[in-house]
N, C-alpha and C positions, 0 to 999 in steps of 0.2 A: 683404594679399597678400604672400607671400614673394617676394623678388627673383627667384628661379629660375623662378617661374611666368611671368614676363614675357619669358623668353628663348625665342626661336623654336626654337632647337635642343632645348631641353627639351620644348616642346610636340610637336615632331616625334618625339622619342625616346619620349615617352609614348604617342603615337598608334600608333607601330610596336609598342611593347610590348603594347598592347591587341590589336592585330591578331594578333600572334604567339601571345598567350595564347589567343585564340579558335581559332586554327588548331590549337594543341596539343590543345585540348579536343575538336576534331572529328577529329583525326588518330589513327592507330593506331601512333604512334611508340613505341619501347621506352622504358622508364622512365628510363634513363640519359640518352637523347637529350632526352626531355621536360624533365627536370630541368635539364640543362645549357643548353638553349636558353632556357628560362624565366629562369634565373639570369643568363645573359649579356645577354639583352635588357633585363631589369630593371636590371642593373648600369649600363647606359648612362644611363638617366634618373636613377638614384639617385646616381651619382657626379657628374653635372652639378649636382644639387640640393645635395649635400654640399659640393662645391667652392665653390659660391656663398656658403657660410657662413664661409669662411676669410678671414682678414684680410690675408694677404700674397699677392702674385701668385704667388710660388713655390709656396705651398700650393694655391692655386686651380689652377694649371697642372698639378700632380701629379694631381689628381682628374680633370681634363679628359683628360689622357693616359690614365688608366685607363679612362675612359669610351670613348675612341677604340679602345683595345685590346679592349674588350668588343664594340664594333661589328664589329671584324675577326673576333672569335671567333664572333659570331652569323652573319656571312657564311660562315664556314667550315662551320659546322653546317648552314646552309641549303643550301650547295653539296653537302654529303654527302647530305642528304635528297633533293635533286633528282637527283643521280647514282645514287641507289639507288631511284629512282622512287617515293619516298614523298610527294613533293609535285610538282605539275604545273609545267611550264615557266612558265606565266603567273604563277603565285603566286610562284615563285622570283624571276623577273625584277622583279616588283613590290617584293618585300622587298629585293632587292639594290639597286634604284634608291633606295629610301628610305635604306638603310644608307650608300650612297655619298654621298648628300646630307648626311646627318648627319655622316659622317666628314669631309667637306670643311668643314662648319661648325665642327666641333671643331678641325680643323687651323688654321683661321683664328683661332679663339679662342686657341689655344696660341701662335700667332705674335704676336697682339696682347699677350698676357700677357708674352711674352719681351721685348717692346719697352718695357714699363713697369716 
C-alpha cells in the first residue's frame, strides 16, 4: 500500500471527489463548470498523493499547499452552482462541510511540515 492511502485527509478527499463526480454526472452544469469542478476536486487528492512521494518537507508542503488551494477552488465553484440554483442548499452545505474539514486537515499538515 502506498503511504498516501493511509492518510485520513487523502481518504476524505477521495470520497469527496467521488461524490462530486457523481453529482456532475447527474447535473446539467455547463461543460466548463463540469470540467473545472472535476479537475479542482481531483487535484486535491492527486496533490496529496504526489506530495507524499517527495523526500523533503519543503517539496511535500508545496503539494499540500496546492491541494488546499484546489479545495478553495472547489468551494468557490460549488458556491457559484448554489447561488445560480444549479445545486440544492443541502448538497452545497454537505460539500462545503467536507471541504472545510479537508482544508483544516491540510492546514494542520502544512503547519506540521513547517516545523520539521
